[in-house]
Backbone bond lengths (Angstrom), bond angles and torsions (degrees), N, CA, C in turn:
res aa  C-N    CA-C-N  psi(-1)  N-CA   C-N-CA  omega(-1)  CA-C   N-CA-C  phi
1 M - - - 1.471 - - 1.524 110.87 -
2 F 1.344 113.73 -40.05 1.452 116.97 -179.61 1.512 111.24 -64.22
3 L 1.336 116.79 -42.42 1.459 120.66 179.46 1.520 111.10 -65.80
4 E 1.321 116.31 -37.80 1.467 118.53 -179.33 1.520 110.73 -64.91
5 R 1.364 116.39 -40.29 1.462 119.22 -178.85 1.527 111.82 -69.68
6 I 1.300 119.27 -21.41 1.466 122.01 179.78 1.527 110.99 -94.18
7 I 1.358 115.97 -49.84 1.458 120.03 -173.63 1.520 111.71 -70.12
8 L 1.323 118.71 -39.25 1.462 121.14 -176.30 1.521 112.49 -63.57
9 P 1.355 120.16 -47.71 1.472 118.72 177.06 1.516 112.25 -62.00
10 V 1.350 116.98 -39.28 1.466 119.43 179.71 1.514 110.47 -63.98
11 F 1.332 116.34 -39.88 1.463 120.86 179.26 1.524 110.94 -64.01
12 C 1.333 116.97 -42.37 1.469 120.80 179.63 1.517 110.97 -66.54
13 L 1.346 115.41 -39.68 1.454 118.92 178.41 1.514 110.88 -64.28
14 G 1.311 116.57 -36.98 1.459 120.36 178.17 1.513 111.87 -64.48
15 I 1.336 115.78 -36.56 1.464 119.55 178.98 1.525 110.28 -63.86
16 K 1.363 116.89 -37.34 1.457 120.15 -178.47 1.521 112.10 -76.53
17 V 1.328 116.69 -36.01 1.459 120.51 -176.00 1.519 111.54 -80.37
18 F 1.319 118.74 -33.86 1.457 122.01 -173.14 1.528 113.10 -58.65
19 P 1.340 119.87 -42.96 1.463 118.24 178.12 1.517 113.06 -62.65
20 W 1.343 117.12 -34.34 1.463 118.63 178.86 1.520 110.08 -68.60
21 I 1.318 117.32 -34.73 1.464 119.98 175.21 1.520 110.30 -62.84
22 L 1.347 115.82 -42.10 1.466 119.45 177.83 1.522 110.96 -63.20
23 A 1.346 115.23 -37.76 1.462 118.74 -179.69 1.517 110.62 -62.49
24 E 1.350 116.50 -40.57 1.455 119.17 -179.89 1.524 111.69 -68.37
25 E 1.349 116.63 -24.24 1.459 120.07 -178.69 1.519 112.67 -83.00
26 V 1.333 118.41 -10.79 1.462 120.76 179.23 1.522 108.73 -71.25
27 D 1.311 116.97 125.38 1.459 120.94 -179.78 1.527 110.72 -65.62
28 I 1.308 115.83 145.06 1.463 122.24 178.88 1.525 109.11 -89.83
29 R 1.323 114.65 123.23 1.466 119.77 176.56 1.523 109.78 -89.48
30 E 1.315 116.52 149.10 1.455 122.13 179.30 1.531 110.10 -104.53
31 V 1.326 115.60 128.54 1.463 122.17 177.12 1.529 107.50 -130.95
32 A 1.335 116.92 133.92 1.459 121.71 179.60 1.523 109.74 -126.32
33 A 1.333 116.75 143.95 1.458 121.89 179.34 1.520 108.78 -149.19
34 D 1.336 115.96 154.61 1.454 121.46 -179.72 1.521 110.85 -78.94
35 K 1.293 115.66 145.85 1.460 122.31 176.19 1.528 110.70 -58.28
36 G 1.352 116.13 136.04 1.453 120.90 178.06 1.512 114.95 87.32
37 T 1.334 118.37 -1.47 1.454 121.45 179.09 1.530 110.31 -100.19
38 N 1.328 115.83 173.43 1.466 122.07 174.75 1.524 109.54 -100.33
39 V 1.310 116.60 144.67 1.462 120.07 -178.87 1.524 109.15 -139.53
40 T 1.333 114.77 141.66 1.468 122.04 175.98 1.523 108.36 -115.79
41 I 1.331 116.11 124.87 1.460 121.19 -178.52 1.528 108.20 -112.18
42 P 1.342 118.48 110.59 1.466 119.97 178.53 1.524 111.06 -74.68
43 C 1.313 115.71 152.77 1.458 121.46 176.07 1.517 108.10 -96.31
44 G 1.309 117.10 101.50 1.461 121.39 -177.08 1.513 112.31 -65.61
45 G 1.336 117.32 143.38 1.460 122.43 178.99 1.509 114.07 78.29
46 L 1.332 117.21 6.25 1.456 120.35 -177.77 1.522 110.25 -83.07
47 L 1.348 115.54 130.18 1.456 120.18 174.49 1.520 109.70 -76.78
48 V 1.304 117.36 169.96 1.462 121.28 -179.69 1.517 108.76 -70.42
49 L 1.332 115.08 107.34 1.458 121.04 -179.20 1.517 108.97 -136.42
50 P 1.323 118.59 155.23 1.469 119.92 173.33 1.527 110.26 -60.89
51 A 1.327 115.66 147.02 1.457 119.88 -178.74 1.523 111.61 -59.23
52 S 1.348 116.03 -27.48 1.469 118.94 -178.85 1.516 112.14 -68.35
53 N 1.322 117.71 -18.20 1.466 121.14 -179.58 1.530 112.61 -93.69
54 V 1.350 117.19 0.10 1.464 121.25 -178.64 1.524 108.65 -103.71
55 Q 1.315 115.51 134.06 1.454 119.96 177.43 1.530 110.15 -120.04
56 W 1.322 115.42 142.16 1.465 122.97 176.59 1.524 108.01 -120.50
57 V 1.311 115.95 135.00 1.454 122.54 -179.64 1.519 108.81 -121.71
58 H 1.334 115.73 129.90 1.465 121.81 178.44 1.521 108.65 -118.78
59 R 1.333 115.93 116.14 1.464 120.94 -179.22 1.529 111.64 55.50
60 G 1.313 115.68 37.96 1.458 120.87 176.37 1.511 115.25 86.23
61 N 1.330 119.19 -2.10 1.465 122.01 -179.97 1.526 110.03 -122.40
62 H 1.311 115.65 149.39 1.460 119.99 177.96 1.521 109.50 -63.17
63 T 1.312 116.50 130.48 1.460 121.05 -177.12 1.531 110.76 -77.79
64 H 1.310 115.36 150.15 1.467 121.28 179.96 1.530 111.83 -93.45
65 H 1.331 117.18 -0.44 1.462 119.72 -177.26 1.533 110.72 -75.72
66 E 1.327 114.45 164.53 1.467 120.83 -175.21 1.527 111.17 -74.03
67 I 1.343 114.76 137.08 1.468 121.05 174.48 1.522 107.60 -105.10
68 L 1.330 117.35 122.52 1.450 122.48 -176.83 1.532 110.55 -76.53
69 T 1.329 114.80 172.20 1.474 120.27 -176.57 1.524 112.49 -63.61
70 D 1.330 117.20 -26.25 1.471 119.41 179.35 1.521 112.14 -90.54
71 G 1.333 116.32 6.66 1.463 120.18 178.81 1.506 114.66 90.43
72 S 1.348 117.85 -3.03 1.459 120.47 178.96 1.526 110.28 -73.69
73 L 1.319 115.17 154.71 1.462 121.57 178.26 1.519 108.64 -98.09
74 F 1.341 116.23 127.71 1.464 122.12 -178.39 1.526 109.18 -112.10
75 I 1.345 115.84 120.15 1.464 121.86 -178.83 1.521 108.16 -116.99
76 T 1.316 116.90 126.79 1.467 121.19 179.51 1.523 109.80 -102.34
77 L 1.323 113.82 142.58 1.470 121.62 175.65 1.524 111.22 46.09
78 I 1.306 114.97 60.90 1.466 119.58 -175.14 1.533 110.75 -64.01
79 G 1.321 114.53 147.92 1.456 122.28 176.91 1.509 110.56 -130.06
80 S 1.320 115.34 -176.42 1.463 120.00 -177.57 1.520 112.15 -61.16
81 D 1.346 117.79 -31.47 1.462 120.69 -179.31 1.527 112.72 -69.51
82 D 1.323 116.86 -16.97 1.465 120.15 -179.57 1.521 112.77 -84.44
83 A 1.317 117.39 -7.37 1.464 120.16 -179.91 1.526 110.31 -71.92
84 G 1.319 116.33 155.58 1.459 120.81 176.72 1.517 112.53 130.76
85 L 1.314 115.66 -167.81 1.461 122.46 -174.94 1.522 110.84 -88.63
86 Y 1.349 115.81 129.41 1.469 123.31 174.92 1.525 107.77 -116.16
87 E 1.332 114.92 138.60 1.465 120.80 178.26 1.521 108.72 -131.19
88 C 1.330 115.79 136.59 1.461 120.16 -178.97 1.522 110.15 -124.97
89 G 1.308 114.30 152.28 1.457 120.00 178.58 1.511 109.70 -171.04
90 V 1.331 115.82 -171.07 1.457 122.05 -179.73 1.520 108.20 -89.34
91 E 1.319 115.43 137.44 1.460 121.13 -178.71 1.527 111.00 -55.70
92 N 1.321 115.16 141.09 1.464 124.57 -179.44 1.520 113.02 70.27
93 E 1.328 117.12 5.93 1.463 120.14 174.09 1.523 108.24 -100.01
94 T 1.324 116.32 144.46 1.462 120.20 -177.55 1.528 112.81 -87.49
95 S 1.298 118.43 -14.77 1.464 121.52 -179.71 1.525 109.87 -97.54
96 F 1.329 115.40 157.35 1.457 121.78 178.40 1.520 109.84 -111.29
97 L 1.335 114.93 143.59 1.456 120.66 -179.98 1.522 112.57 -87.18
98 D 1.347 116.13 -27.49 1.460 119.44 -176.40 1.519 109.27 -150.60
99 R 1.332 115.26 148.63 1.471 121.58 178.10 1.524 107.99 -133.56
100 I 1.317 115.57 126.96 1.466 121.44 -174.51 1.518 109.32 -128.98
101 N 1.320 116.63 130.60 1.465 121.43 173.99 1.525 108.12 -100.75
102 L 1.320 116.37 113.57 1.459 121.90 -177.22 1.531 109.52 -94.22
103 T 1.325 116.06 123.55 1.457 122.68 175.64 1.522 108.51 -107.36
104 V 1.315 116.43 129.26 1.466 121.81 -179.76 1.528 108.21 -102.87
105 R 1.330 115.75 118.03 1.466 120.50 177.56 1.532 109.39 -81.94
106 T 1.336 116.81 132.82 1.457 122.03 -175.76 1.530 110.68 -131.82
107 E 1.335 115.77 -176.84 1.446 119.91 170.47 1.534 108.59 -64.95
108 P 1.330 117.43 162.86 1.469 118.57 179.81 1.531 111.24 -61.10
109 P 1.316 117.64 144.81 1.475 120.15 176.48 1.529 110.15 -71.94
110 P 1.332 118.09 168.61 1.474 119.81 177.86 1.524 111.55 -57.83
111 L 1.321 115.98 143.62 1.457 120.98 176.35 1.522 109.38 -67.86
112 V 1.321 116.30 156.19 1.464 121.29 -177.27 1.526 109.41 -119.02
113 N 1.332 114.50 161.64 1.470 122.04 179.27 1.526 111.99 53.84
114 V 1.321 115.83 41.24 1.467 119.95 178.42 1.532 108.28 -79.28
115 T 1.332 116.16 120.02 1.459 122.00 179.93 1.519 109.69 -133.78
116 V 1.331 115.52 157.16 1.464 121.93 178.37 1.521 108.31 -128.00
117 H 1.334 116.40 124.20 1.456 122.71 175.55 1.527 107.47 -108.02
118 A 1.333 115.75 107.65 1.463 120.87 -174.39 1.524 110.65 -104.25
119 S 1.341 116.24 140.39 1.457 122.09 170.54 1.523 107.14 -108.08
120 T 1.328 118.35 -146.13 1.467 120.00 -178.10 1.524 111.95 -74.86
121 I 1.324 117.33 -51.44 1.465 121.25 -177.17 1.524 111.83 -125.22
122 L 1.330 117.53 4.87 1.462 122.14 -179.87 1.523 109.62 -127.08
123 A 1.334 115.09 159.11 1.470 121.15 175.00 1.523 108.67 -147.09
124 L 1.320 115.36 147.66 1.459 122.50 178.03 1.519 108.42 -119.64
125 I 1.355 116.78 120.42 1.462 122.44 178.11 1.526 108.42 -98.06
126 L 1.323 116.54 127.84 1.461 122.90 179.24 1.519 109.60 -120.41
127 W 1.346 117.24 148.27 1.464 120.85 178.02 1.525 110.17 -156.33
128 N 1.333 114.82 166.16 1.461 122.98 172.48 1.522 108.89 -128.15
129 V 1.323 116.61 162.65 1.462 122.72 -176.73 1.522 109.11 -107.77
130 A 1.337 116.24 129.56 1.465 121.42 178.42 1.523 111.96 -92.96
131 G 1.323 118.51 -15.13 1.463 123.10 -178.99 1.509 109.35 168.84
132 D 1.343 115.44 171.72 1.465 119.80 -179.32 1.526 112.54 -113.99
133 G 1.340 118.19 1.53 1.457 121.34 179.47 1.514 114.48 79.34
134 G 1.334 117.86 1.18 1.469 121.05 -179.04 1.511 113.49 109.04
135 H 1.332 117.55 -16.02 1.468 123.23 175.06 1.518 108.39 -121.43
136 P 1.340 118.34 146.78 1.468 119.73 179.42 1.528 111.66 -59.62
137 I 1.316 115.76 143.55 1.459 120.68 176.69 1.528 109.64 -69.29
138 I 1.324 116.11 130.94 1.469 121.54 -179.69 1.518 110.72 -84.14
139 D 1.334 116.53 -48.00 1.467 120.93 179.77 1.525 109.68 -164.73
140 F 1.340 114.00 174.31 1.456 121.91 173.36 1.523 108.76 -115.34
141 T 1.319 115.89 155.40 1.457 121.87 176.77 1.519 108.23 -132.50
142 A 1.345 116.03 136.87 1.462 121.58 179.28 1.526 109.33 -130.92
143 Q 1.319 116.13 145.40 1.458 122.53 179.16 1.525 109.36 -143.43
144 Y 1.340 115.72 165.05 1.463 120.11 176.46 1.522 109.42 -150.80
145 R 1.333 115.80 162.43 1.454 121.87 174.41 1.528 109.19 -161.09
146 S 1.311 115.86 158.38 1.458 120.92 -179.66 1.529 110.18 -67.17
147 A 1.331 115.19 141.41 1.466 119.96 178.36 1.518 112.09 -84.11
148 A 1.331 117.25 -7.18 1.460 120.74 179.96 1.522 109.84 -87.51
149 P 1.330 118.52 122.01 1.472 120.18 -179.69 1.533 111.54 -66.46
150 V 1.313 115.12 146.68 1.458 122.64 174.63 1.526 107.46 -118.27
151 N 1.345 115.86 118.39 1.474 121.13 -176.16 1.524 111.77 56.26
152 G 1.318 115.26 37.05 1.454 120.13 175.22 1.511 115.88 85.00
153 S 1.331 119.07 2.97 1.471 121.10 -179.53 1.518 109.77 -141.58
154 L 1.323 115.45 154.73 1.459 120.81 179.11 1.521 110.25 -78.53
155 E 1.319 115.64 149.87 1.460 120.70 178.85 1.530 110.46 -70.49
156 P 1.336 118.32 161.02 1.480 120.30 176.51 1.524 111.40 -62.97
157 W 1.322 115.24 157.64 1.461 120.50 177.47 1.527 109.87 -67.31
158 R 1.318 115.44 138.61 1.461 121.46 177.65 1.533 109.71 -101.69
159 P 1.330 118.11 136.62 1.472 119.27 178.62 1.519 111.17 -72.46
160 I 1.303 115.93 150.67 1.459 123.18 175.84 1.527 107.64 -110.21
161 S 1.309 116.53 124.88 1.470 121.18 -178.88 1.529 109.94 -76.38
162 P 1.344 118.00 138.54 1.468 127.22 -2.46 1.527 111.53 -77.10
163 N 1.327 115.83 153.04 1.462 120.28 -179.39 1.529 112.29 -66.05
164 H 1.324 117.02 -30.60 1.468 122.12 178.16 1.524 107.76 -118.55
165 I 1.325 115.99 97.92 1.464 121.50 -177.58 1.529 109.12 -79.50
166 S 1.316 116.44 140.43 1.463 122.20 -177.40 1.530 111.15 -55.54
167 P 1.347 117.79 140.57 1.477 120.25 178.99 1.525 113.02 -64.45
168 N 1.338 117.37 -14.79 1.459 120.76 178.05 1.529 112.31 -88.44
169 S 1.331 117.29 -10.07 1.463 120.96 -178.26 1.525 110.66 -79.72
170 R 1.313 114.48 151.73 1.463 121.18 175.26 1.529 110.70 -132.59
171 Q 1.338 116.90 19.10 1.452 120.64 177.91 1.521 110.04 -162.35
172 V 1.336 115.85 160.54 1.455 121.64 176.85 1.523 107.85 -153.69
173 D 1.343 116.54 145.06 1.459 122.38 179.39 1.520 110.30 -94.75
174 V 1.330 115.69 146.49 1.460 122.33 176.61 1.526 107.51 -121.12
175 Y 1.342 116.44 128.67 1.460 121.50 -176.07 1.529 110.84 -112.18
176 H 1.354 114.51 172.63 1.471 123.58 171.55 1.530 112.54 61.09
177 L 1.325 116.57 39.18 1.450 120.42 174.37 1.530 110.10 -89.12
178 E 1.313 116.06 163.37 1.457 121.55 177.71 1.533 109.27 -95.47
179 P 1.355 117.33 138.94 1.473 118.69 177.10 1.526 111.37 -64.87
180 N 1.328 114.67 149.91 1.460 122.38 176.64 1.533 111.36 53.35
181 A 1.341 116.18 46.92 1.474 121.81 179.76 1.529 108.83 -134.21
182 S 1.333 116.13 147.82 1.462 121.99 179.93 1.523 110.07 -97.57
183 Y 1.347 115.48 139.25 1.457 121.82 -178.75 1.528 109.51 -135.81
184 W 1.326 114.71 148.12 1.465 121.67 168.25 1.524 108.13 -94.94
185 F 1.329 116.25 134.09 1.464 122.42 175.96 1.529 107.67 -121.91
186 R 1.338 117.24 142.79 1.460 120.44 176.15 1.524 109.47 -142.65
187 V 1.327 115.34 150.26 1.463 121.61 -177.69 1.525 108.57 -149.41
188 W 1.337 116.21 146.35 1.467 120.84 178.78 1.531 109.59 -151.59
189 A 1.347 114.66 165.50 1.465 122.32 179.33 1.524 109.59 -108.60
190 T 1.332 115.83 155.40 1.465 122.21 -179.81 1.526 109.30 -132.63
191 N 1.355 115.90 135.14 1.465 120.18 171.48 1.525 109.28 -123.99
192 A 1.329 117.42 -164.23 1.468 120.99 -175.16 1.522 112.73 -63.96
193 L 1.333 117.75 -21.93 1.467 120.60 -178.90 1.523 112.62 -91.88
194 G 1.339 117.56 -6.32 1.454 120.25 177.32 1.512 112.51 126.80
195 P 1.341 116.12 -174.96 1.471 120.20 -178.57 1.522 112.16 -78.85
196 G 1.318 115.15 145.94 1.451 120.62 173.46 1.518 110.77 -83.89
197 P 1.325 118.36 173.97 1.468 121.20 -179.82 1.527 110.81 -67.18
198 P 1.345 117.89 136.73 1.473 120.24 179.60 1.518 111.89 -75.92
199 V 1.304 115.44 153.24 1.457 123.04 174.55 1.527 107.63 -112.46
200 E 1.347 117.09 125.49 1.459 122.27 -176.16 1.527 110.64 -106.72
201 V 1.343 115.23 140.16 1.462 122.03 179.65 1.525 108.21 -135.23
202 L 1.325 116.34 136.13 1.459 122.38 177.66 1.523 108.95 -99.17
203 A 1.336 116.80 132.19 1.464 121.29 178.99 1.521 109.39 -143.94
204 T 1.334 116.25 154.22 1.460 123.03 -179.48 1.522 109.54 -121.17
205 T 1.317 116.58 131.16 1.462 120.90 177.95 1.523 110.15 -72.32
206 L 1.327 115.36 159.67 1.457 120.74 -176.95 1.520 111.29 -80.14
207 Y 1.331 115.79 154.24 1.465 121.23 175.39 1.518 108.64 -92.30
208 S 1.344 117.26 126.30 1.461 122.63 -179.73 1.516 109.33 -109.94
209 D 1.365 116.84 123.46 1.458 120.79 178.34 1.521 112.20 -104.42
210 Q 1.335 117.64 17.29 1.460 120.35 -179.70 1.519 111.15 -64.42
211 E 1.333 117.65 -44.75 1.455 119.82 -179.60 1.520 110.64 -65.96
212 A 1.342 116.74 -39.18 1.463 119.64 179.02 1.525 110.88 -62.55
213 E 1.349 116.81 -40.83 1.452 119.67 178.35 1.523 111.22 -65.90
214 L 1.334 117.26 -37.41 1.464 120.80 178.78 1.524 110.81 -62.92
215 Y 1.331 116.56 -46.14 1.461 119.49 177.84 1.527 111.37 -63.38
216 K 1.319 116.00 -35.86 1.450 119.76 -179.03 1.519 111.29 -63.25
217 H 1.352 116.73 -45.68 1.463 119.81 179.64 1.525 111.43 -70.48
218 F 1.310 116.31 -33.48 1.456 119.51 -178.99 1.536 111.49 -66.84
219 L 1.329 116.16 -37.19 1.461 120.84 -176.71 1.523 112.62 -94.14
220 E 1.343 116.11 1.47 1.454 119.18 -179.14 1.530 110.71 -63.30
221 G 1.334 119.41 126.95 1.464 124.07 179.92 1.510 114.14 81.97
222 S 1.348 117.19 7.56 1.471 119.22 -178.44 1.528 112.33 -65.95
223 E 1.334 117.08 -28.46 1.450 119.74 -177.91 1.527 111.58 -70.25
224 S 1.330 117.11 -33.94 1.472 120.89 -178.98 1.524 112.98 -95.56
225 F 1.329 117.40 6.42 1.468 120.63 -177.71 1.528 109.83 -73.99
226 D 1.376 116.47 132.34 1.465 123.67 179.10 1.518 109.05 -93.64
227 T 1.324 117.40 120.80 1.470 121.05 -178.19 1.515 111.49 -65.03
228 R 1.372 118.62 -26.31 1.462 119.99 178.75 1.522 111.29 -64.19
229 T 1.311 115.70 -32.62 1.468 118.81 176.52 1.521 110.45 -64.92
230 W 1.331 114.99 -41.13 1.467 119.05 179.25 1.530 111.00 -64.34
231 V 1.361 118.46 -40.95 1.475 122.06 178.45 1.525 110.70 -64.09
232 A 1.333 117.11 -42.35 1.464 120.55 179.62 1.529 110.68 -62.79
233 A 1.327 115.48 -40.65 1.465 118.64 -179.86 1.521 110.98 -65.52
234 V 1.336 116.73 -39.00 1.456 120.04 178.08 1.531 110.55 -64.48
235 C 1.350 117.22 -41.59 1.475 120.33 179.69 1.519 111.31 -62.59
236 V 1.320 116.94 -42.11 1.465 119.95 178.40 1.517 111.22 -61.05
237 V 1.332 115.83 -44.39 1.468 119.67 179.80 1.516 111.04 -63.87
238 M 1.340 117.43 -45.37 1.454 120.32 179.94 1.514 111.53 -63.86
239 G 1.361 118.89 -40.78 1.458 121.82 177.78 1.510 112.07 -61.74
240 T 1.301 115.33 -40.55 1.470 119.23 178.05 1.524 111.06 -62.89
241 L 1.325 116.52 -40.75 1.459 120.03 179.63 1.527 110.83 -65.39
242 V 1.344 118.13 -38.05 1.478 121.21 178.91 1.515 110.87 -64.61
243 V 1.332 117.52 -44.42 1.468 121.33 178.49 1.519 111.13 -61.50
244 L 1.321 116.38 -43.75 1.467 119.71 178.73 1.519 111.87 -63.75
245 A 1.329 117.16 -38.87 1.462 120.20 179.12 1.517 111.19 -65.63
246 A 1.355 118.36 -41.76 1.464 121.35 179.22 1.515 111.46 -63.91
247 G 1.312 115.81 -43.31 1.462 119.26 178.32 1.515 112.13 -62.80
248 T 1.312 115.97 -39.79 1.471 119.68 179.27 1.520 111.20 -63.78
249 C 1.337 117.70 -40.70 1.480 121.46 178.45 1.526 111.05 -63.49
250 A 1.333 117.61 -41.05 1.476 120.78 -179.76 1.517 111.02 -63.01
251 V 1.312 116.34 -43.09 1.462 120.01 179.88 1.516 111.38 -64.57
252 L 1.319 117.91 -42.44 1.460 121.19 -179.42 1.510 111.67 -66.02
253 C 1.342 118.21 -36.26 1.460 120.95 179.47 1.517 111.16 -65.52
254 R 1.315 117.57 -40.50 1.479 120.02 179.36 1.535 110.75 -68.07
255 E 1.334 116.55 -34.72 1.452 119.17 -179.54 1.517 111.51 -71.25
256 W 1.325 117.38 -34.10 1.466 120.46 -176.28 1.535 112.96 -88.22
257 R 1.359 119.05 -9.08 1.455 120.23 -176.88 1.536 109.69 -68.67
258 R 1.312 115.60 132.78 1.458 120.76 -179.86 1.538 110.26 -85.35
259 P 1.351 118.51 152.13 1.473 120.67 177.65 1.551 111.08 -65.11
260 G 1.345 118.46 137.79 1.479 122.76 178.75 1.493 113.26 87.41
261 E 1.332 119.25 -10.62 1.451 120.85 179.29 1.526 110.15 -94.92
262 P 1.318 116.95 143.87 1.457 119.19 -179.37 1.513 110.19 -60.82
263 D 1.301 114.68 149.15 1.478 121.27 -179.40 1.522 108.23 -78.02
264 V 1.330 115.20 113.56 1.452 119.88 -179.07 1.505 111.57 -94.77
265 C 1.327 115.73 -5.87 1.452 117.67 -179.09 1.517 110.29 -75.26
266 P 1.248 120.29 145.08 1.460 122.76 -179.87 1.525 111.73 -65.44
């Protein structure tokens, strides 16, 4: 009696635990599909059974997707929420026959660490990549526009050259900005499924007073400047040029005079 009370519960517990051990030993298969497409996931190792006897579990819950007559799981227009681990088996059984990890390929995710370093008329946009969505990145695109509304609305986005930035690049320069002005900058990545969401950053260019200082020094003392001094200086310069020109003509005449010919130079 003592052995029966000990061995029987242990035996029953083993029956319940053993299928879960088998379930953990089933290798996980990898399946990938593009966002917005249809995918059929077969249940490997499944014997010929009515579809009503096959159960599919997604993330621990029974899936709402259609189960085909052969026991395969049919998912239409898959999205990011459909990604994850799927397990299939026979209804009312605690073990699973197959385990599949479904990866959904999408557009690239938003870029990370997007920053803008602005000077007076130039700006440098920097970014990093958090992923490619499952397809290689084809290129990056960057745009900018003034943050100051015109007639109550913002201006259209302006393209930043080159229009298709190399997938290996992590920065781009922006030219022809106005000093002391605010601009919106945005950048995004594109793969075979399309563009990812753009990331926008607001930055303000620096104010440069170099030109103002130059004008200030140039015009310094202009109010007390005597125009007669300027006229006298011009006359001196012009007189010097006339003397130099006359001397140059005299020298050239002596050099060009032929032997035996009368001297025509003054």
